[in-house]
N, C-alpha and C positions, 0 to 999 in steps of 0.2 A: 183521381186516385192514380198513383204512379205504379208501374207495372210491378215492382216489387212488394207492393203492399196487397195486391189481389190475391185471392186464394191460391195455393198451390194445386197442382194436378197430383193426385194421388194414386190415380189407377188409369188404366187402358180404356175403361168403360166411360169415364168422362169425355175422352176424345170421340169415342162412337156416338154418345149422346150429343155432342156438340153438332154433328151433321143431322141427326134426328131432329134437332131444335128447329132446323130450317124447313121443315116439312109445313106446307100450307095447304089446307083443304080447299080454299076458295080465295078469291082476290090476287090470283097470281100476277106478279108484276114484270114489268119490261125495264132493264137498265141498259144504257149504252156508255161506253167509254172510248173516246175518239181523240187521236192524236194528230198533230200537224207540225210540220216544219216552219219556223220562222225565218225571214230572209229580208236583208236590205234590199228594197226596191231597186236602187241604182245598180248595186254590184252583184245581185243575185247570190250573194255569199250569206252564210248563217250569221246571226247577230250573236252577241256576247252576254255573258250574265250581267256584268257591270259595265257602267259607263254611259255615255250618250247613246240614246236609241238602243236600250238593251232590255234584258228581261226585268231588270230593276225598275226602269222607266215605265214599261207596260204595267207593272204590278202597282207602281204607285198612282197611276191614272186609273186602275180598275179599283183600287182603294177608294177613289173618290165616288165611285157607283156603289159603294156599300160592301165590297168584299173585304174579309178580314183575313190578314197575313197568317200563315203557318210558318213556324220556324223549326229550324234543324240546327241545334249547337250554334245558335246565333245568327243563321243566315236563313233569309226568306226563301221558302222552297215551294210555296203554294199559297192558295187563298180559298176561303170557303164563304159560303152564302146559302142559308137555308140548308137543305140536304145536298146541295151541290158543292163540288169542289174544283178548282183548277190547280193541276200539279205539273211538274216538270219530270221528264225522263232524264236519263243520265246525260245525253247529249242536247239538253235544252228543248227537246220536243215539248210542245204545249198540249196539254190533255185535259178533257173536261169529263170528270166522273159525274154522269148525270144521276137525277134522282130516280127511285124505282117508281114506274108510272103504269097506268091502267091500260094504255093503248099506244099502238103505232101513232096514232094521231097526236097524241100528247108527247110522244117520244120527238116526233118531227118539229112540233111547235118548240119544244125545248132546245132542239138543234138551232132552229131558226134564230131564236132570241139570243143564244149564245154567240151564235157567228155574227150576227148583226152587232152585238156589243164589242167583241173583241176585234172585229174588222174596224169598226169605227175608231177604236182606241189605237190601233196599229197604223192607221192611215195618217194620224197626227204626227207619227213618228217616221213615216216614209218607211214602214216595215209591212211585208206582206205574209200572208199564210198560204201554205200549198198542202194539199193531201196526196201523198204518193207513199208508197210502201218502203221506199229506200231513198236515201237523200240523193236528188239527181245529179248534183254537180260538185259536191264537197269531199275532199278527201278527209280521212280520219283525222288527220292532223289539224284541219281548218274548223273542226267542229269543237264548240265550247263545252266546257265540263260544269255540271251542277256539283257545288261544294256540299254534298251531302255524305255523311259518314258512311252509310251502307254501300254508297255506290264506289267509295274509295276501297272497300273491302272487296266488293265485286270485281272492281278492275283488276286487282291483285291476283283473285282467284280463277276468273274466267280462263285466261290463256292456259291454265293448267288442265283444263277440261276438254276443250274443243278449240277448232281453228278459227271460228267467227264470232266468238263471244263479245269482243270489244266492239265490232261492227253491229251486232245486235243491240248493245247498249245505246250507242251513239248515233247510228245511221238508219235505224228502223223507225217506222210508225206503223200503228195498227188500228183496228176498230174491233171493239169487244163487244159482246152481247151477253147480258146477264139474264138468267131466267130461273124461276122457282121449280121446285119438285113438290108434288102433293104428299109423297111417301117415299119409304126406301124402294118399293116395287115400281113406283113411277120413276123414280131416279135410275133404276136399272134400265128400263126400257128407253128412256130418253138419252142416257149416255150411250147405249148401244147404237140407236138411229143415228144419233148426232155424229159418232166416231165413224160409221159408215159414210155419212154425207161429207166429211171434211174434204176429201179430194175433190168434191163436186163443188161445194162452196169456196174452196181456195180457187178453183179455175174461174168460177163465175166472178168473183170479185178481186180478181188479180189486178194489180195497178202498180208494178214496180220493175219496169223494163229498163231502167237507166242506171248507170253507175259512172260518176266523175264525167258526166256530160256525153257519154256514149252509151249506145246500147249494150246490155250485158248478156244478152242471148237467153234471158229468162222472162217469163211473164210476171212472175212473183218472186223476185229475187229476195224478198223479205223472207218468204217462206224457206227458200234454200238457206238463207242464213239462220234461221231458226234450227233447221234440220241439222246444222253443224256447230250448234252452240255448246251443249252440254247433254251428253246421253242419260245423264242422271235426271234432268228435269225438263226435256223437251221433246216433242215428238207426239205420237199416238200411244194412248195407254192400252195394252193388249187385253187386260182381263175385262175391260168395259164391254168387250164382245163375247164373254163367256159368262152366261146368265148363271150357271152353277157357282161360279167364283165371285162374280161382281157383288159387292155389298158395302155398305158404311165401314165395316170392320175391316175388308179387304183394302179399301182406300187409306185408312188408318195405318194399316201394316206397310203399305206402298209409301205413304208419306213419312213414316218413321225411318224408312231406308234412304231416303233423299237426305243428302248432306246438308247441313245448316250453313248459314252465311254469318249471323249475327245473334245478338241478344241486347235488348234495350232495358237499361235500368237507370233510373233516376235522371231521365233527360240524356243519357249517354248512350251511344252506340258502341257495343263491344264486339270485337272481332272473335267469331267462333267458327270461321269458314273451315269445312271439312270435318266438322264434328259430328256426331252421331246423336240425334235427338233421345234415342233410347238410353244412352249414357246421361244426357241431360235429366231425363226423368228419374235417375238414380243419383241425381246431384253430383256425377262424376265428369263433368266436362274437364278436359285437360288445360285449355286455355283460361276457363273460369270456373275454377272448383268451388265446391260448396255452396251453390245455389239451386233452387228448385224452380222449375218451370211453372207458368200460370197459363191460363187459356189465352191470354194475351201474346205470349210466347208462341202458342201453338197457332193463333191466327196470323202472327207474323211469319212463322215458318212456312205454312201452307201458301202464303202468298208470294213465296220465293220458288215456287213450283210452276214451271211455265209451260206445260204441256197444252196441246191444243184445246182440250177441255179439261178445265180445272175445278174442283169442288171446294165451296166454302159452305155457308149456310144457303147457297143457290149454286146454280151451275153458271160457269163463265165458258164461253165459246169465243176462241181467240184466233180465228183462222182468216180473218180478211184483213187486207191491206187497208192502210189509210186511203181515203178515197174522195171523191167530188161531194158537193153539197148535197145532191139528190141521193148518192149512195149511203149517206147517213141514215135516210130512212128506209131505202130498200133492203138493207142488210138486216136489221131488227125485224122487218115485215117477212123476210124469208123464214126465219127460224121461228118467229111466232106463229106463222100460218101452219108450220109442220108440227110443233111441239105443243102448242096450247090448244089445238082442236083434236078432239079425242078421236075423230074419225080419221083424220089426216095422219095423226100419229100411229094409229092401228094399221093403216094401209101402208105407210112407210116402213113399219115394223115387219110387215107381211113380205114386203118387197125384199127387204134386207136381211131376214132372218137367217138365210142360208150362206150370207157372204162370209168369208173367211178372212181373218186379220191378215195374213200375209198379202192377199190380193188388194186389200183395201190399202194397207201400208206401201205397197209398192207402188199403187196409183198416187198415193199422197206424195211421195218422193219424186215422181216423175211429173206430177201435174205442176210442180214449180216451174219447169222450163216448157212443158208442151201443153199446158192448160186444156182446152176443151178436146184436143185432139189425143189426150191421154186415154190409153186402153183401160177400162174397168169392167171386168167379167164379160170380156169379148165384144165390148161395145165402147164407142167413143164417149167420154165423159159429156160430149154436146148433147147426146140422145137422153142420157141421164137427167142432165141439167133442165131440159125442156120439161121432162116428166115431173119432177120434183117442184119446179116452180109453178106448174099448173096444179099440183096438188096443194101447195102452200096457197095459191090464190083461192082454191076451193075452201081451205080451212079458215082463211081471212073473211071470205063471204058468208060462212056459217056462223062465224063469231058475230057478225052483223053490228059491229060498233062503227057508228057513222058520224061523220064532222057536220059542220054547220050546213054544208052543201049537199047533205044527205049521200055522200059517197063513203062506202066501207074502206077498210084498210088495204084492200087488195089494189087500190090504186097506186100504192107505192111499188108494185112489182111491174108496173106497166113498161117503164122505160128499160130495166134490165131484161124483163122477157123479150121486147122487141130486139134488144141487142144480141141476145142469145139465139133468136130465130135467124139472125144474119151471121151466126157463128163467129161473133165479135165479143170482145170483153174490154173493159176500161184500158187494159193493157195494150191489146193488139190494135185498138184505135190510136193510142199513143205512138205505138211502133210506126203505123202507117203515116201518121203526121210527120214523125221525125224524118222519115225516109223521103217524104214528098214536099208537102207544102212548107215544112220548117226548114228543109235542105240542110238537116243535121246540125242545127243550131239550137241547143238546148235552151237558150234565153227565151224562146218562143214559149216553152212549157210554162214559165213563170209568168209570161206576159198574158197568156190565153187562158190558163187553167188555175191560176190563184183566186183565192176567194175575194 
């Protein structure tokens, strides 16, 4: 059914009920979405959308494996199979949106199967994949553009709001974790705890120290880019840390104040950039008058809100850079152990319940550059990181979900825990390699770290 034939929104309560509908009493799921850069193995430069050894040729080979193409105004922009989808970001970053799964074991299995498949296809075309939060060697002009109408709209709008919006669209790659909430009260505690932990997770999983073949003097340059993209729709949400204020209704009011990008009607994407969803509710959009919004329009709108924690009918945590193969298992493990085990969640809440938004936000801004050395409540994030990784591991042990080798989900935190004990992160290890064994030659990154 097309968007303009679905029932119209007639009250704000429908928007609040939309978030209530996501509540799950049991069988909480884990979802991952992870982006990668594609590059020509010989030149180390980005691939194009069309032509030989391009996105189109990759997709053609994947279609032979049973993937079904997704179109936008005649252009192939993604693929789907079962409950998974492969999509493209504006700069042709390739992303897997995985299925909602029951355990980190299942998540890691999905990651392995997808990467095995995509790597095999790309090898036939002499194309490589690399997980890094910011494109290590390409200028903005060297990046291809996905011909998707909404991205045309965003490219025009982004520069009016912040200094790095186009870099965000075309030169960043991230790893996103999707988790369920049991109720509105559960949503409140999870969003508060997760907000407090964003600077810590950002530091632990930092992996973007390069820009245009040189060090950029950040550990998570991707996070810095996001912090300077659009103040209306990026950063931390302050009311998540105010229990008296935080609610589904408060999030609705917040989302209604975020300017729109577009409206989809009859397979067309219409420019509504800068418009007010409140006016849309009244049928009074200036650019597209006399149309009423539907819940599909609401879903589309809230998907253009890019804060570190975003609400749909589940929570999205968006703080991690694109990463290595093993990182794709450790990131969901970290959050699952903390937020899906009642004891760990309560302990994390007790630790963070007196933390103030300003101190968390200041640490979030500083962590992009200073990582584990960032000060948070008079301690370096390094110490917080060790404590919360331990707390997460305890939660995963208590979940007691085991693989065929009788190992629980805590195994996925062993590598990152060992790294943190040495006060290292993926980014700091890359910096050390770049300065020493790589002799400042960025090509070694692609040769050694590609999938």
